[in-house]
N, C-alpha and C positions, 0 to 999 in steps of 0.2 A: 747857686748855678741854676739856670732855667732848664725846663724839660728837654729842649732840643740839645742843649749842651751836655746834659747827663747822658742822653741817648748816644751821642757821638763819642763821648768818652768811654762808655761801656763797650761800644762797638770796637773802638781802637784797642782796648785792652784785650778783648776776646780775640781779635785778629792777631795780635802779637803772640798770645798764648797758643792759639791753634797752629800758627806758622811754626812756632818753636817745637811743638809736639810732632808735627809732620816732618820737620827737618831732622829730628832725632830718629824718626822712623817708627811708624805704627806697625806692630807685628801682624801684618796681614799680607800674604803673598799676592793678593789681587791688586794691591795699591802700587802703582808705578810712580813716575815722576809727576809731582803735583806742586803747584804754587798757589798760595792764598792771595787772591786779587782784591778782596774787600769783604766787609761784613755789614749787613744792613739789619738794624734792630727794629722789631715791631714797636709801636708807640708805647705799649704797656710793658716793654722789656721782657716779655715772656718767651720770645722767639728770637734767635740769632741766625739769620740766613747767611751762611758762609759761601762765598762765590770763589770757585777754584779754577785754575787753568790746568787742563789735563793734556798730557803729551802721549804720543803713540798712535796706533791705529784706532779705528772706531771701536773695535772689540776691546782693545786695551784700555781706552778711555772709559768705556762703559763699565769694565771690570773694576777700574780704580774708583769710580763713583759708587758702585755697589759696596766696595770694601769700606769706603769712607762712611757711608750711611750706616753700615753694619757696626762701625766703631763709634758712632755718634754718642752713645751712652757713656762709653769709657772716656771719650774726649771731654764730655761735659763734666764728668767727675774730676778729671785732672785739672780742667780749667777752674773748677770750683775751689781747688786748693789755694789758688792765688787771687780769685775774684770773690770778695766778701760781700755777698748780697743776700737779702732775706729769701728771695726766690731766685734760684739760678735759672737763667734762660735755657730753653731747649735748643740744642745745636742741630741745624739742618743744612746739609750740603747741597749746593747746586753748581752746575757747570757755568762758567763765566761766558755765557752766550746771550743771544737775544731772548726776549720774553717768550716768543713763540717756542723756542727750544726748551725753555724751562717748563712750559706746559707739556711739551712732547715728552719730557723726562718723567712725567707722572707714571708712564708705563714702566719705568725703572722701579719706582716704588712698588708697583704691583708685582714685579718680578722678585723683588726682595722679600715681600710678604709671602709669595708663593714658595720661594726657596726655604724660608723659615718654617713654613707649615709642613714641608716635606721632611724636616729633621725630627727624629724621635726625641723624646724627653732625655735629657742628659742627667743621669743619676749622680747625686752628690752624697758625700758622707756627712756626718754631723758637723765636723769641723769646717768643711767647705760651706755648709749652710750658714754657720756662724760668721764666716768671712763675708758671705753675701749680705748678711744683716748689718755687719759693721760698716761695710763700704757704702751702703745706701743711706740717703738722707731722709727720704720721705716714703711713706708706705701706704698701700691700699690693701686691706685685708677683706676677704669674702669667704663665706661658707655656703653650703648647698641650700636649696629651697627646703621649706618645712624643717627647720633646724632642730636637731636633738641636743642632748646634753653634751655629747662629744664635740659637736660642731661649735656650740656656744662656749663651752668651757675651754676648749683648745684655743679658740680665737682670743678670748680674754686673757688666757695665760700667756699667749705669745705677745699680746699687747703689753702686758706687764714686763715680760722679758726685754722687749725693745726699750721700754722706759728705763729699765735697769742698765741697759747699754748706752744710755744717754740720748735716746731718740725721743723727739717730741711731736713730730709731724706724722701722726698715725690715724688713719681713717678706717673704721670697721663698718662694712655694709652687709646687708642681708635682704634677700627678696621678700621675706616674710617677717612679721613681728616676732620678737623674742617671746617664747612661751612664758606664761606668768610664773611658773615654778622656778625660772632662772633669773627673774628680775632682781633678786637680792644679791646676785654674784657681783663682785667688784668690777666696775666698768660697764656693766650691762646697759646702763642708761646712755652710754656713749655710742652704742651701735646704731648706725643710720639705716633707716628703711629705704629700700630701692625707689620708693615713690618720692623721696625728698629731692630738693634741688641743691644738695651739698656740692661744693666745688672740689672735685678730686683731680683736676687736671695737672696739679703740680707734683704728683707722686712719681718716683723713679723706680720703685720696685713693687709690683703687684704680687700678692700671695693668695693662692687658693688653699683653703684649709679643710681637711676631711672630705675632699673631693678633688678630681683631677682635670675636669674639663669645664669650659664656659657653659656648656649645655646644662650642667647640673646646678648652676647658680641662678638661673632664671633671669629676672629683670636686672639683677645686680651686674650682669655682664655688660650692660650699657655704660658702666662706670669705667671700664677698662679700655685701654688703647692698644691696638695690635702691635705698635712699634715699641712698646715699653717692655722691659725685662719682666719675666714671669717666673715665680718660684712656686712649686707645689709641695705641700706637706700633707701626706695622706697615708692611710693604711688599708685602702681598698684594693681588691684584685682587678684593677683596670688600668689601661695605659693613660698616662698623663697627657695634657695638651701638647700637641706637636710644637717643637721649637722652644720649649720651656726647659728649665732646670728644676731639680727637686729631689726630695727624699721621699720615696714611696716604698713602703715595706709592709706587706700583709702579715708579717710575723708579729706585729704589735696588736694587742687586744683592742686598742683605741688609739686614735691620733693623739690623745692626751699623753699616752706613754711616750710617743715620739717627741712631743714638745718637752716633756720632763727631761729627756736625755739631752735636748738642746741646752737646757739650763746647766746640766752637768758639763757639757762640752764647753760652755762659755764660762764655767766656774762661777756661776751665779747661784747663790743659795735660794731655797724656796722661802718666800715670805708667807705669812698666813693667808694673805689675799690670793697669791698664786696657788697655794695648796688647795684652797676652796675651789678654785676654777678647775684645777687638774683633777680633784676628787670628783667633781661633777662629771667630767669627761669620762673617766675610767669606770666609775660606778654605773653610770647610765648605759654605757655601751656594753657592759658585761651583765646587765640585769641585776645590779647589786651583787656582783661576783657569783652569779648562778649559771651564766651561759658557758658553753663549751670553749669559748675563746679566752676565758680566764686562765691565767698562767701563774706560776710561782713568781715571775717578775711583777705581775699585776699586784699580787699581795704584798710583795716587798715594797713596791712604790706606795701602796696605800698606807702601810705602816710608817713610812718615812713622812708622808704628808700629815698623818695624824700627830706625829711628833712636833709639828709646828704649833699645835694647840687648837686646831680647828674643831668645831663642835659637830662631829659626824652624826650624832643623834638628831640634831636639828636639820642637818643637810639631808639625811636619809628620809626623815619625815616629810620634808618639803618635796623631794624628788619622787618618793615612792608611796607615801601614805596619805598625804594631805589631799583630800578630795572635796571639792565644793559640791553643794547640792546640784548645781547645773551639770557638773561632770558625772555625778551619779546617775542623773536622768539620761545623759548621753549613753553611758555604759549600759543602762537597762535597755534602751532602745536598740542599740546595735547587737546586744546579745539575743534579743528576741528575733532578730533577722538572720542569725547565723544559719546558713544552709550547707549541708554536706553533699559532696560529689565524690565520684569514683570510690564508692563503697566506703565512705568515711575518710578517705585519704586527704581530701581537700575540703577546707572549711572557709566559707566566704561570708562577709557581711558588708554593709554599706551605710553611708551617711551623706546627707545633703545640707546645703546652706539653709533650706527651708526648715529642716530639723533643728538646726542651731537657733534660728530665729524664733521658732515656736517655743523652744526650751529656755531661751535667753542665755545660751551658752556662746562660747567663742571657739575658734579653730583649735586652740591649744587644749581644749577640754577633751579632744579626741586622741591625744597622744598616748601611745603605748597600750591602747586597748586591744590591739591585735594579738598581744601576748596571751590574752584570756582564752580565746578559742584555739590558739596554738596548743594550749595545755590539754585539750580533749584527747583522751586516749585513742591512739590510732591515726591522729591527724599528722600528716607529714608536711603539709603546706597550709598556712593560714593566710588569707587574703583580706585586705581592708581597702575598700574603694570609697573615695571621698570626692563629691562634686560640690566644691565651694564657689566655683566660677562657671558661668554658662559655657557649655561646649568643651569643658576640660575636666578630666578625672585624674585624681592622684591615686597612685597604686602603691600599697605597702605589702611586702611579702615577708613572712617569717617561716622558716622551714627547718626540718631536721637535716642531718648530714646526708640523707638519701637524695636530696634534691638541691641543685645549685641555683638558688634564686637569682644571683647576680648574672650568671651566664644566660639564663632565660630572659631576664629583663633587659639585658644589653641589646637583644634583638629588637627591642621596642624603644630604644633610646635612653634606657635607664641604667642602673648599675648599683653597686654596693658590695656587701659581703656575700659569701656563699650561702649564709643562713639568714641574712637580713638585707633586703634590697628594696629599691623603690624606683618609680618611673612616673612621668606625667604624660597622659595620652590626650591628644587633641580630639576627644570624642565625648559625647554625653554619656552619662553613667550606664544606661542600658546597653548602648553599643559597645562601650569599653568592656563591660562584663561579658557580653557575648563573644567578643573577639578574644579575650583572655581565656575563656573556657574552651573555645575552639582550638586555640594555639596550644593550650596545655594538653588537650586530648591527643594532639598530633606530635607533641614534643617527644623525640625519640629517647631522651634521657630521663623521662618521667618514670618513677618506680612503678606507677600504676599501669604503665603502658607495656610492661614486660610480660 
């Protein structure tokens, strides 16, 4: 069959299936009487434009079209049950009117997106999340900028779970390179940097891991489409992206704990590869089980992961003890710069791209160093400022229970845990430092301001 014949055949099959679904009734009260008039396929078969006749008043017709477009993802999945194609076309609904009217209805798309953005995150339980994963065919996974062990470990563990569920179309993206200490984790080499030209248009479920908003994933946000379904898996005390669904629970010590419970909900046993990824997640986010977020559940999970036979001595050495000469020089430099404020309650240090170049180090050589000056007696807040790109400063906070780092940094577009949070300021380092210190002095909830 030639290309035109295949396009026509696919269009006819989709028209038949969509008409059948609409006649049976889509469970959306906004959809009134609708007839499918035709389907036009794009030449690459990636889009199916479904033209429908809408009955009723202008308001009712508009409401029906909004309802149809909101149901497009469900319709696509249902059509996929009967249409066996390697890449299932995206379903797009249009009123069967003139081309000018089609252009005019772009405003309807904007209204749909605006309506979606006004909806708060819909909280799911573990079993509902598993249903979301089972129903989707292709996935786009992303974690926050400057990824840590919980972000990388959780994403790779979820990737392995999806593979166990029979899924093969899985893309993992991150705005920044994977830190070298995590290169040995199973699947780490498959993580795509945000600078790549990877084709992610075919995914039908996007997943944000260890963060809740697109603002936290940096350049990786460009891979996501606003009309696609979005699932959030996170343990931070911050609201998720509006219009999404997810499981967000600050009671977990790490997002890795949440992913581990998804394995249990899906009745999928831990493999040694999954255990290594999950151990990276929970051990790194608890400071090798030293931080206050460590719970009895954390230790029980660690024991269960150890029972798979993973070599935790090697993993612990890689995550917490293995230090290159370059990292040692970075550590020495930032420790020399530690400055105390507010009678020793705040400790701050900084690092620049010029420092890294001079030392011959890389960005990941600066990871977790902020914990060193947090250990100074009397320090309630440790701050680490990094300017690796011109005009941009990355901020890392580590604090005691007396200061809510996440609440403070949310005012600057960041977020995280109450005692470990971060943000990116579009300011050069000196200006960022001045702004932070000024804001901290005025922050009414600062313990040193009482």
